[in-house]
C-alpha positions in Angstrom: -11.8 45.3 -24.7 -11.5 42.4 -22.3 -8.2 40.4 -22.4 -8.3 36.8 -23.4 -6.3 35.7 -20.3 -6.2 36.8 -16.7 -3.0 35.8 -14.9 -3.3 35.7 -11.1 -0.7 35.8 -8.4 -0.6 36.1 -4.6 2.7 37.4 -3.0 3.9 38.0 0.5 7.4 39.2 1.5 9.0 38.1 -1.7 11.0 41.2 -2.7 14.0 39.0 -3.4 12.2 36.5 -5.7 9.1 38.2 -7.2 11.0 40.1 -9.9 11.8 37.0 -11.8 8.2 35.7 -11.5 6.6 39.0 -12.6 9.0 39.6 -15.5 8.6 36.0 -16.8 4.9 36.9 -17.2 5.3 40.3 -18.6 7.8 39.0 -21.2 5.5 36.3 -22.6 5.3 36.1 -26.4 1.5 36.1 -26.0 0.6 39.6 -24.9 -3.2 39.7 -24.5 -3.6 39.3 -20.8 -4.2 41.2 -17.6 -2.0 40.4 -14.6 -3.8 40.5 -11.2 -1.5 40.5 -8.2 -2.5 40.5 -4.5 0.1 41.7 -2.1 -0.8 40.0 1.2 0.2 42.9 3.4 3.9 42.4 2.9 6.2 43.9 5.6 9.1 44.2 3.2 9.3 46.2 -0.1 7.4 43.8 -2.3 4.4 46.1 -2.8 6.6 49.1 -3.5 8.6 47.1 -6.0 5.5 46.0 -7.9 4.3 49.5 -8.2 7.5 50.6 -10.0 6.4 48.8 -13.1 4.9 50.9 -15.9 2.7 48.3 -17.5 -1.1 48.8 -17.9 -1.6 45.0 -17.8 -0.8 45.0 -14.1 -3.6 45.3 -11.6 -2.0 45.4 -8.1 -4.0 45.1 -4.8 -2.7 45.2 -1.3 -4.6 43.6 1.6 -4.9 45.6 4.8 -4.2 42.4 6.8 -2.5 39.1 5.9 -5.4 37.0 4.5 -3.5 34.0 3.1 -2.9 33.0 -0.5 -6.2 31.0 -0.9 -8.2 34.0 -0.1 -6.3 36.0 -2.7 -6.7 33.3 -5.4 -10.4 33.2 -4.7 -10.8 37.0 -5.0 -8.5 37.2 -8.1 -10.7 34.6 -9.9 -13.7 36.7 -9.1 -12.0 39.8 -10.5 -10.6 38.1 -13.6 -12.0 39.4 -16.9 -10.4 36.8 -19.1 -11.9 33.8 -20.8 -8.9 31.9 -19.5 -7.3 32.2 -16.1 -3.6 31.3 -15.5 -1.8 31.0 -12.2 1.8 31.6 -11.2 3.4 31.4 -7.7 5.5 34.4 -6.7 8.7 32.3 -6.6 8.4 30.4 -10.0 9.4 31.3 -13.5 7.5 30.9 -16.8 9.2 30.0 -20.0 8.5 32.9 -22.5 6.2 30.9 -24.8 4.1 29.3 -22.0 0.8 31.2 -22.6 1.1 30.9 -26.4 1.5 27.1 -26.3 -1.3 26.6 -23.8 -3.8 28.9 -25.6 -3.1 27.1 -28.8 -3.9 23.8 -27.1 -7.0 25.0 -25.3 -8.4 26.5 -28.5 -7.9 23.1 -30.2 -9.2 21.0 -27.4 -12.5 22.4 -26.1 -13.1 19.4 -23.9 -10.2 20.2 -21.6 -11.1 22.5 -18.7 -7.7 22.9 -17.1 -4.3 22.5 -18.6 -0.9 22.2 -16.9 2.5 21.5 -18.3 5.7 19.7 -17.5 8.2 21.5 -15.3 11.9 21.9 -14.5 12.7 22.0 -10.8 15.7 24.1 -9.5 17.0 25.6 -6.3 18.0 24.3 -2.9 16.7 20.8 -2.0 15.5 20.4 -5.6 14.0 17.0 -6.4 12.9 15.5 -9.7 9.6 16.7 -11.2 6.5 14.8 -10.2 4.6 15.9 -13.4 4.9 13.4 -16.2 1.4 12.4 -17.4 -0.5 14.1 -20.2 -3.3 11.6 -20.6 -6.6 13.0 -19.1 -7.9 9.6 -18.0 -4.7 8.6 -16.2 -4.5 12.0 -14.5 -8.1 11.7 -13.3 -7.4 8.3 -11.8 -4.1 9.2 -10.2 -5.6 12.4 -8.7 -7.2 10.0 -6.2 -3.7 9.3 -4.8 -1.6 12.5 -5.3 -1.6 15.8 -7.0 -0.1 15.3 -10.5 -0.4 19.0 -11.6 2.0 21.9 -10.9 0.0 24.9 -9.7 2.2 27.4 -11.4 1.6 25.7 -14.8 -2.2 25.8 -14.9 -4.5 27.7 -17.3 -8.3 27.0 -17.1 -11.6 28.1 -18.5 -13.5 30.6 -16.3 -16.8 29.7 -17.9 -16.6 26.2 -16.5 -16.0 27.5 -13.0 -18.9 30.0 -13.2 -21.2 27.3 -14.5 -20.3 24.9 -11.7 -19.7 27.2 -8.8 -16.0 26.3 -8.6 -13.4 28.5 -6.9 -10.5 28.2 -4.5 -12.0 27.2 -1.1 -10.9 29.9 1.4 -11.2 27.4 4.2 -8.1 25.6 2.7 -5.0 27.3 3.9 -2.7 24.8 2.2 -3.1 22.3 -0.6 -5.8 24.5 -2.1 -4.7 23.7 -5.6 -5.4 19.9 -5.1 -8.8 20.7 -3.7 -9.4 23.0 -6.7 -8.6 20.2 -9.2 -10.9 17.9 -7.1 -13.8 20.2 -7.6 -13.2 20.3 -11.4 -13.1 16.5 -11.6 -16.2 16.1 -9.4 -18.0 18.4 -11.8 -17.0 16.3 -14.8 -14.2 18.5 -16.1 -11.2 17.0 -17.9 -7.6 17.9 -17.0 -4.5 17.5 -19.0 -0.8 18.5 -19.1 1.4 19.6 -22.0 4.6 17.6 -22.3 6.5 20.9 -23.0 8.5 22.2 -20.1 6.9 25.6 -19.6 7.7 26.4 -15.9 10.8 26.6 -13.8 9.6 25.5 -10.4 11.8 26.9 -7.6 12.4 24.8 -4.5 13.6 26.5 -1.3 13.2 26.3 2.5 10.6 29.0 2.7 8.0 27.2 0.6 4.7 26.4 2.4 5.4 22.7 1.8 8.7 23.0 3.7 7.9 25.3 6.6 7.3 23.5 9.8 4.3 25.6 10.8 2.4 24.7 7.6 3.8 21.2 6.7 1.3 19.3 8.8 -1.6 21.4 7.6 -0.5 20.7 4.0 -0.4 17.0 4.6 -3.7 16.9 6.4 -5.5 18.9 3.7 -4.1 16.7 1.0 -5.2 13.6 2.8 -8.7 15.0 3.2 -8.8 15.7 -0.5 -7.7 12.1 -1.3 -10.4 10.7 1.0 -13.1 12.8 -0.6 -12.1 11.6 -4.0 -11.9 8.0 -3.0 -15.3 8.1 -1.3 -16.8 8.4 -4.8 -16.2 4.7 -5.5 -14.8 3.1 -2.3 -16.3 2.5 1.2 -14.7 3.6 4.4 -12.9 0.2 5.1 -11.6 0.1 1.5 -10.3 3.6 1.7 -8.5 2.7 5.0 -6.9 -0.3 3.3 -5.9 1.5 0.2 -4.3 4.3 2.2 -2.4 1.8 4.3 -1.1 0.0 1.2 0.0 3.3 -0.4 1.3 4.8 2.8 4.7 5.7 1.4 3.5 6.4 -2.2 5.1 7.9 -4.2 8.4 8.3 -2.2 9.4 4.7 -1.5 10.8 2.3 -4.0 10.5 -0.7 -1.6 6.7 -0.8 -1.4 5.9 -1.5 -5.0 4.0 -4.7 -4.5 1.7 -2.9 -2.0 1.2 0.0 -4.4 0.3 -2.3 -7.3 -2.2 -4.1 -5.1 -3.8 -0.8 -4.2 -4.0 0.4 -7.8 -5.5 -2.9 -8.9 -8.2 -2.9 -6.1 -9.1 0.7 -6.5 -8.8 0.5 -10.2 -11.3 -2.3 -10.5 -14.0 -0.3 -8.7 -13.1 3.0 -10.5 -13.3 1.4 -14.0 -16.7 -0.1 -13.1 -18.2 3.2 -11.8 -16.7 5.6 -14.4 -16.6 3.3 -17.4 -12.9 4.0 -17.9 -10.9 1.7 -20.1 -9.0 -1.0 -18.2 -6.0 0.0 -20.2 -5.7 3.2 -18.1 -5.1 1.1 -14.9 -2.7 -1.2 -16.7 -0.7 1.8 -18.0 -0.5 3.2 -14.4 0.7 -0.1 -13.1 3.3 -0.2 -15.9 4.5 3.3 -15.0 4.9 2.3 -11.3 6.9 -0.8 -12.2 9.1 1.4 -14.4 9.8 3.7 -11.5 8.0 6.9 -12.7 6.4 7.5 -9.3 9.7 7.2 -7.3 10.4 10.9 -7.2 
């Protein structure tokens, strides 16, 4: 019998961290899942460690060469047998009732394609969480400016991906999750977050976001995704202006007037094209004024 959920992970040289991630999945209160792990040709003992587990839910693969995590996510989605697919990074930790809470929500909300959750950040260089919206319309709008979903928190419907030809783009070496969400939104899918804190998100100096070699690629890929989203309802000059106004968003408390102006300008065009309620834009402006985006 096929499992309801497929959990996917890519790991590389994480023998000191992957144990907590793996066991946080295996110890879920919801048990009906398979756990697909791609070891990306680790040079340490990660692969050997993973194979010490005696659990038939685990399906472990090892690449002959280092292919990158996006390649592994793409292949893992293709291999997944579950109706739902959940993702966890190899350095993060799930709260034990994560899958149970999210499955209950997805079963009761068939219009939602992808569901994340609130998170707790920890570790060196930890900063406050950037995930604080649950409203699908607000999330869809704010996706034009930044990524409001934690990758380790997501669960999504495989049927929607198959129907719309959506998968992780193997050309994206970084910021692949942001591009993945973009594809869902462009296909008309709705995204949401649970307000429950279901993930402990580890911050450390060896994350892709913090490594010098990949930082610029991450930034460039994210900017390209923003541009592609904004092109749906703004012209080239308008996009350039919006990006200039929001240059420091969401990390600078001193540019609030510029950010509000950008939200108003973009919001007017967005509401007109997508028939979104104006209240969505007003709520976003209120959140900015109240400092929610100063993380």
